[in-house]
N, C-alpha and C positions, 0 to 999 in steps of 0.2 A: 783360671781364676784371676781376678783383678783386685787391686787396692785403689779405691777412689779417695783422694786426699783433698779436703777443703781447708784452705788456710786463710786466716784473717789476722789483723793486728788490732789489739785492744788500745783504746786511748789511754794515755798516762793516768794511772790510778783507777782504771776500770777493769783490769784483768779478772779480778775475782767475780765481778758481775757478769762478764762474758762467760767464764767457766761455769758459773751457776746456771746461766741461761742455756748453755749448751747441754748440760746435764739434764735439765728439765725438758729440753727439746727431744732428746733421745728417749726419755721415759714416756712423754705424752704424744709425740708425733712420729718419731723414728720407728717405734714399734708398730704403728699403724701402717707403715709402708713396708714392713717386713724386715727392718734392720734390727736384728736381735742383739742384745747386749754382748754376747760372746763374739760377735763379729765387728764390734765397734770399739774404738779407743780415742781418747782425747789426750793430746800432747801439748806441752808449752816449751818455749825456748828456755835453754839453760846455759850451756857452755858453747860458745862459738855461734850462737843463734840469738836473735833479738828476744829479750824477755817478754816483750809485748805480743809475740807471735803465739797464736792458738791454732793448732792443727787438729782436725778430726779426720780419722781414717775409718773407712768401712770396707770390709772384705765382701766381695760379690762374686758370683759365678761367671758373669759375662757383662759386656758393655750393654747388651740389651736389657739386663736386669737393672743397670744404672739408669738407662733411659726410661724404663718403666717406672722406677722410683721418682725420677724427676717429673714425669707426667702426672703422677699422683699428687706430688707436692704442688704443682701448678694449679690444682683445683681445690686445694684445702685452705679454707678461710683461716683456720687456726694457724697454719704456717705463715700465711701472709701477715697476720697480726703479730706473730712472734718476730718476724723479720723487722717490722716497724718498731717494735719494742727494743730490739737489739741495737738498732742503728745508732742511737746516741752514745753507745759504749764502744764503738769501733771506729777505726780510721777509714773514712770514706775512700772507696776505690782500692782498698788493700786486699779484698777477697779474690781468691782464684781457686780453680779446680785443677788438679793434676791426676792423671789416671796411669797406673803402672800395671803391667802384666807380671804375674808371678811365674817364674820359670823353674 
C-alpha cells in the first residue's frame, strides 16, 4: 500500500477557496478515477507548518494504481479546467507530489 501526497500553498487570503476547490474536485473528479472518500483526506498547516499549506493524501494499493490515475487525469477536460480555475488561488511552483510506502 502507498500514500500519495500532493502539497500546494495557497496564496494569502485564498486558503478557503483552495479547500473548497479541493473538496469539489474529489466529489466530481476524484471519484471518477476511483479515489473513494474513505481513502482520501485533506490537511492544512497548523502548528509547526505553514498555515497556507494544503495537503491532499490518497491511499492506493500500488504505484501502478497511482500511474493509472494520473493517466486518466491527463485525458480529462474537466480536470484541466479545474486546474486552470485553481491556479489564481495558489502560489505558482509550490505544488509537489510525495509517495510513501506503508510498512
